[in-house]
Structures are given as C-alpha cells and as structure tokens.
C-alpha positions in Angstrom: -105.3 -75.2 153.9 -102.9 -76.0 151.1 -105.4 -74.6 148.6 -105.2 -77.6 146.3 -102.6 -75.9 144.2 -104.6 -72.7 143.8 -102.6 -69.7 144.7 -104.1 -66.8 146.7 -104.0 -63.5 144.8 -104.0 -60.0 146.2 -104.4 -56.7 144.3 -107.6 -57.8 142.7 -110.6 -55.6 141.8 -114.0 -57.2 141.4 -117.2 -55.9 139.8 -120.6 -57.5 140.3 -123.4 -57.8 137.7 -126.9 -58.6 139.0 -128.2 -59.6 135.5 -127.5 -60.4 131.9 -127.9 -56.9 130.5 -125.1 -55.3 132.5 -122.8 -58.3 132.1 -123.1 -58.5 128.3 -122.6 -54.8 127.8 -119.4 -54.8 129.8 -118.2 -58.1 128.2 -118.6 -56.6 124.8 -116.8 -53.4 125.9 -113.9 -55.4 127.3 -113.7 -57.7 124.2 -113.2 -54.6 122.1 -110.0 -53.8 124.1 -108.3 -57.1 123.3 -104.9 -56.8 121.7 -103.2 -60.2 122.4 -105.7 -62.9 123.1 -109.2 -63.8 124.2 -110.1 -67.0 126.0 -113.8 -68.0 126.2 -115.2 -71.1 127.9 -118.9 -71.7 128.4 -121.2 -74.6 129.3 -124.0 -73.3 127.0 -123.7 -71.2 123.9 -127.1 -70.6 122.1 -127.3 -68.9 118.8 -129.2 -65.6 119.2 -128.8 -61.9 119.6 -126.3 -62.2 122.4 -124.0 -64.7 120.8 -124.3 -62.9 117.4 -122.9 -59.7 119.0 -120.1 -61.5 120.8 -119.2 -63.5 117.7 -119.0 -60.4 115.6 -116.3 -59.0 118.0 -114.4 -62.3 118.3 -114.3 -62.7 114.5 -113.1 -59.1 114.0 -110.4 -59.5 116.6 -109.3 -62.8 115.2 -109.0 -61.2 111.7 -106.8 -58.6 113.3 -104.4 -61.3 114.6 -105.7 -61.6 118.2 -105.4 -65.2 119.4 -109.0 -66.2 120.0 -109.8 -69.5 121.7 -113.2 -71.0 122.5 -114.2 -74.1 124.5 -117.8 -75.0 124.8 -119.6 -78.0 126.3 -120.9 -80.1 123.5 -123.8 -81.5 125.6 -124.7 -78.1 127.1 -124.8 -76.5 123.6 -126.4 -79.5 121.8 -129.7 -77.8 121.0 -128.4 -74.2 120.6 -125.7 -74.6 118.0 -125.5 -75.8 114.4 -123.7 -79.1 113.6 -120.9 -77.3 111.6 -120.2 -74.8 114.5 -116.5 -75.7 114.8 -116.0 -75.4 111.1 -117.7 -72.0 111.1 -115.4 -70.8 114.0 -112.3 -72.1 112.3 -113.3 -70.2 109.1 -113.5 -67.1 111.3 -109.9 -67.9 112.6 -111.3 -68.7 116.0 -109.6 -71.8 117.5 -112.5 -73.8 118.8 -112.7 -77.1 120.7 -115.9 -78.8 122.0 -115.5 -80.2 125.5 -116.5 -83.8 125.8 -118.0 -84.3 122.3 -121.4 -86.0 122.5 -121.2 -89.6 121.2 -124.8 -91.1 120.9 -125.6 -93.8 123.4 -122.1 -93.6 125.0 -122.9 -90.1 126.3 -125.5 -91.4 128.7 -122.5 -92.7 130.6 -120.5 -89.5 130.1 -121.7 -87.5 133.1 -119.0 -85.0 133.1 -119.9 -81.5 131.9 -117.8 -78.4 131.5 -120.0 -76.1 133.6 -117.4 -73.3 133.8 -118.2 -69.8 132.5 -114.9 -68.0 131.8 -113.7 -65.2 129.7 -110.1 -63.8 129.9 -108.8 -60.9 127.9 -105.1 -60.2 127.6 -104.5 -61.6 131.1 -105.8 -58.2 132.5 -109.5 -58.7 132.8 -111.7 -61.8 133.3 -115.4 -62.7 133.7 -116.9 -65.6 135.6 -120.1 -66.6 137.4 -123.5 -68.2 136.7 -124.4 -66.9 133.2 -123.9 -68.8 130.0 -124.3 -67.2 126.5 -128.0 -67.2 125.6 -130.7 -64.7 125.2 -132.8 -66.0 128.1 -130.1 -64.5 130.5 -131.4 -61.1 129.5 -135.0 -61.8 128.5 -135.8 -64.2 131.3 -137.0 -67.8 131.2 -140.4 -67.0 129.9 -141.9 -66.7 133.4 -140.5 -63.8 135.4 -136.9 -62.6 135.5 -133.7 -64.5 135.2 -131.9 -63.6 138.4 -128.2 -64.4 138.2 -124.8 -63.3 139.5 -121.7 -62.7 137.3 -118.4 -61.0 138.1 -115.6 -59.1 136.4 -112.1 -59.5 137.8 -109.1 -57.2 137.2 -105.6 -57.5 138.5 -103.9 -60.6 139.8 -107.0 -62.6 140.4 -107.3 -62.9 136.6 -104.4 -65.3 136.7 -106.4 -67.9 138.6 -109.2 -67.8 136.1 -106.8 -68.0 133.2 -104.9 -70.9 134.7 -108.2 -72.8 134.8 -108.8 -72.1 131.1 -105.2 -73.0 130.1 -105.4 -76.3 131.9 -108.6 -77.1 130.2 -107.3 -76.1 126.8 -104.1 -78.2 127.1 -106.2 -81.2 128.3 -108.7 -81.0 125.5 -106.1 -80.2 122.8 -103.6 -82.6 124.4 -100.7 -80.3 124.0 -98.3 -78.8 126.5 -98.7 -75.0 126.4 -95.9 -72.5 126.9 -97.9 -70.2 129.3 -95.2 -67.7 130.0 -96.7 -65.2 127.5 -100.1 -65.3 129.1 -99.3 -63.7 132.5 -98.6 -60.0 132.1 -97.6 -57.8 135.0 -100.7 -56.9 136.9 -101.7 -53.5 138.2 -102.3 -53.0 141.9 -106.0 -52.6 142.8 -107.1 -53.5 146.3 -105.7 -55.4 149.1 -108.6 -57.9 149.1 -107.6 -61.5 148.7 -109.0 -63.9 146.2 -108.5 -67.5 145.4 -110.0 -69.5 142.5 -110.7 -73.1 143.0 -111.8 -75.5 140.3 -113.5 -78.8 140.6 -113.7 -81.8 138.3 -114.1 -85.6 138.4 -110.3 -86.0 138.0 -107.9 -86.5 140.9 -108.7 -87.9 144.3 -109.8 -84.6 146.0 -113.1 -82.7 145.7 -111.3 -79.4 146.3 -114.4 -77.2 145.8 -116.6 -79.2 148.0 -113.9 -79.4 150.7 -113.4 -75.6 150.5 -117.1 -75.0 150.9 -117.4 -77.4 153.7 -114.5 -75.9 155.5 -116.0 -72.4 155.2 -119.4 -73.6 156.5 -117.7 -75.6 159.4 -115.8 -72.5 160.4 -118.9 -70.2 160.6 -119.4 -68.5 163.9 -122.4 -66.2 163.2 -124.1 -66.5 159.9 -124.3 -68.5 156.7 -126.2 -67.2 153.6 -126.7 -69.4 150.6 -128.2 -68.7 147.2 -128.4 -71.7 144.7 -130.8 -72.7 141.9 -130.5 -76.4 142.9 -130.1 -77.7 146.4 -129.1 -81.3 146.3 -126.3 -81.4 149.0 -124.0 -84.2 149.8 -124.7 -85.9 153.1 -121.7 -84.1 154.7 -122.9 -80.7 153.6 -126.4 -81.4 154.6 -125.4 -82.3 158.2 -123.0 -79.4 158.5 -125.7 -76.9 157.7 -128.1 -78.5 160.1 -125.5 -78.7 162.8 -124.7 -75.0 162.3 -128.4 -74.0 162.6 -128.9 -76.2 165.6 -125.9 -74.6 167.2 -127.5 -71.1 166.9 -125.8 -69.9 163.8 -128.1 -67.8 161.5 -128.4 -70.1 158.4 -130.4 -68.7 155.5 -131.0 -70.6 152.3 -132.6 -69.1 149.2 -133.8 -71.2 146.3 -136.1 -70.5 143.4 -139.7 -71.3 144.1 -139.7 -72.9 140.7 -136.6 -74.1 138.8 -136.3 -75.3 135.2 -136.8 -79.0 136.3 -139.8 -80.6 137.9 -137.8 -83.7 138.9 -135.1 -81.6 140.6 -137.8 -79.5 142.4 -139.2 -82.7 143.9 -135.8 -83.9 145.1 -135.0 -80.5 146.6 -138.2 -80.4 148.6 -137.2 -83.6 150.4 -134.1 -81.8 151.8 -136.1 -78.7 152.8 -138.0 -80.6 155.4 -134.8 -81.5 157.2 -133.5 -77.9 156.9 -136.6 -76.4 158.4 -136.6 -78.9 161.2 -133.0 -77.9 162.1 -134.0 -74.2 162.2 -132.6 -73.1 158.8 -134.5 -70.2 157.4 -135.5 -71.2 153.9 -136.6 -68.6 151.3 -138.3 -69.2 148.0 -137.5 -66.6 145.4 -140.8 -65.8 143.6 -139.9 -63.1 141.0 -138.5 -65.6 138.4 -135.7 -68.2 138.2 -133.0 -67.7 140.8 -129.8 -69.0 139.0 -127.3 -67.2 141.3 -124.8 -69.2 143.2 -123.4 -67.6 146.4 -122.2 -68.4 149.9 -121.4 -65.8 152.5 -120.0 -66.8 155.8 -119.9 -64.4 158.8 -120.0 -61.4 156.4 -116.2 -62.0 155.8 -115.8 -64.8 153.3 -117.8 -65.1 150.0 -117.8 -68.0 147.5 -119.2 -67.3 144.1 -118.9 -68.9 140.7 -120.5 -71.6 138.5 -121.1 -74.4 141.1 -124.6 -75.2 142.4 -125.1 -76.6 145.8 -125.6 -80.1 144.5 -123.5 -83.2 144.2 -123.4 -83.1 140.4 -121.6 -79.8 140.6 -119.1 -81.0 143.2 -118.5 -84.5 141.9 -119.1 -84.6 138.1 -118.9 -81.2 136.6 -115.9 -79.0 135.8 -116.6 -75.9 137.8 -114.8 -72.7 138.8 -115.5 -70.7 142.0 -113.8 -67.8 143.7 -113.2 -67.6 147.4 -113.0 -63.9 148.4 -111.6 -63.1 151.8 -112.8 -59.5 151.9 -115.4 -57.9 154.2 -116.3 -55.2 151.7 -117.3 -57.7 149.0 -119.1 -59.8 151.5 -121.1 -56.9 152.8 -121.9 -55.7 149.2 -123.1 -59.2 148.3 -125.0 -59.6 151.6 -126.9 -56.4 150.6 -127.9 -58.1 147.4 -129.0 -61.2 149.3 -131.2 -59.0 151.5 -132.6 -57.2 148.5 -133.5 -60.6 147.0 -135.4 -61.5 150.2 -137.9 -58.8 149.3 -138.8 -60.9 146.2 -138.9 -64.1 148.2 -141.2 -65.8 150.7 -139.9 -67.3 154.0 -141.2 -70.8 154.4 -143.1 -71.5 157.7 -142.4 -75.0 158.9 -145.9 -75.8 160.0 -147.5 -74.8 156.7 -144.7 -76.5 154.7 -144.9 -79.8 156.5 -148.7 -79.6 156.3 -148.8 -78.9 152.6 -151.3 -81.2 150.8 -150.0 -84.7 149.8 -150.4 -84.0 146.1 -147.9 -81.2 146.4 -145.5 -83.4 148.2 -145.9 -86.0 145.5 -145.4 -83.6 142.6 
C-alpha cells in the first residue's frame, strides 16, 4: 500500500540478538564509535548495572561534544529512576526529555505510552526490538529466562528508525528540527527490503495494525506469531481464525506465565477460540517470552516493540520493522522452531476440560 508515509529501504543489514547479554554488549560497543550524535528512546529505564554502563559511555561521549539525546517514558520508568533524573542527565550534558510526564490523578486518563525502544548512532547503526534497559533483560524475571528479540540495523534502514526518533523529539520538545545533518550517505549492504512503521494514538489511521492485518490476510501457507500478550482486536482475531479454518498453518506462541495475572486470564479467553479454529497454540515454559515476531509464508517478517494486543495498536507509540526478505524470515523461523523445544503444544481437549478454578484464575 502507500506505506503511511514510511519509505521502503534497501541496502540494509540486520543482526538478531536472542537475549539481553548479546544486545547490551554490542550496544556498548557501537556507542563507543559515536562521533556526531546518539539518540536513545526507551519505555523503561531502570537504574542498575546495565544502565550504569550505558550512562558511563553516554556521559563520556557528551563531554567530548557528541550530541546525546534521550527520551524515556515517564510512566514506564516511574519506579526505576530517581526524581531528579532529568537534572542529572542535563548535568552530564545529555539532552533529556520525559515522554508524557506523569501527573498524579490525571495520568489515570493518560493511556498513551512511549513503548518504543530505539537507539541510533551517527545515522549509521540503529537498535530496536523488545528490550528495555533494565537488569532483568539479562538476569531474567526471577523465574526462568527472559526470552526476547532485539535487532541491530546498518545501512539505509537506520533512516526509518531515526525518522521515528526525530518526529518524537520535535513533538516532545515542540521545535522544528533541521534534520538534514542526520542522514549521512549509507553504505550498501544487502538487497533485502525493510520498512519501519510506527503507531500511535494520533492521526486517523492505525498504520501498524493495518500493516499486520494486511500481512496476515495475504498469507497463503503459514503464519507464525510470538507475543508476550495476546489481546487481539476483533478484526485480527477473526483473520487468524479464518486463516486456520482455510488450511493455513497458523502457529501462536505465548508465555505460559506472563508478568500479569489479569492479562493471563484475558488471554486465556482468546485461546479457546483459536484452538477451536485449528490454530496451534504453544506455551513457552522456560521463562517469560517477551519476543514479538510475525512471520508470513517464510517471506515477510514483522518485528519490533508492538505486542499483539489492542493497547499496542491503539494507545502506545510503537515502532516495528517489516522485512521483505526470505533469508531473514528463514533465520527467524529457525529461532521460532528452536523456541518450540522449550514450549508445550496445547491440546484442545485438555485445555477446554481444564478445571473450573484454572479457568477462573
């Protein structure tokens, strides 16, 4: 379609990180290479070992004259950051803006969260995906592993990520930016095609949801989904069921246990319908599955920060990449199959017959 104003980029290389350890190591390594600017945007920043290491590099770079800018979600970081965080950052010459500052009482109404996870360095290299900055992304949630997906992008695809950040920065700071200096000439990498799409509550179109629904509606053979929370819109729900009923191999992987009992209960009501339609539902049992991934026909992959739930599509500011590239799709499908070894396939008869007290939980 028209792409909702999101250009399609070629000559992009992508690297996948299956967990926090690898992502943070490479992030620190790349931050060290910054010469012009560093853009950082996260939903959650928690003080700890991880943030301490990152901050050390950011402060050192800022002292050397690198333009360092940081956006964090005030609600997401409420418990993890000190009250004078912005002042501390400004002291370290880091330009820092909280997204949607929390106003007591009023914030109950303010549903919109900046759920994006973006880092861009000199317009050359970027990071995005499911991980925030907190030690649990490496150490786990306290029960089992924290299974997540994060990506490094090099080449032209970085522009899409950077555009998302710059739009957010100019919106939050309420200034018009001269962006010409932020788009350096990109090296050629691969011929794979990548497109970043953002979502947010502004504007009439739900671009990300529409993109995902179009991808699912176009499936001919297979649909694989990983998501920590599965609270689909009605349209998405019926599309997946229609696909399964039509003989397409639809596989859905969720964590057996998420970080919210209330959400678990709501998710379970959707699972009944899925199983009835012939969707294969897997529960990941090795820990908390926080990865977000959609693979259609082993050709198109959608990855990023958005969960398969209406909050992500309608209220949050998210960023996802659409990759039209069989090599990436097959690599990520391999990871999906690997995760199946740490998951159980739900059997409809036992699931529907589970005791009433489990259903009521």
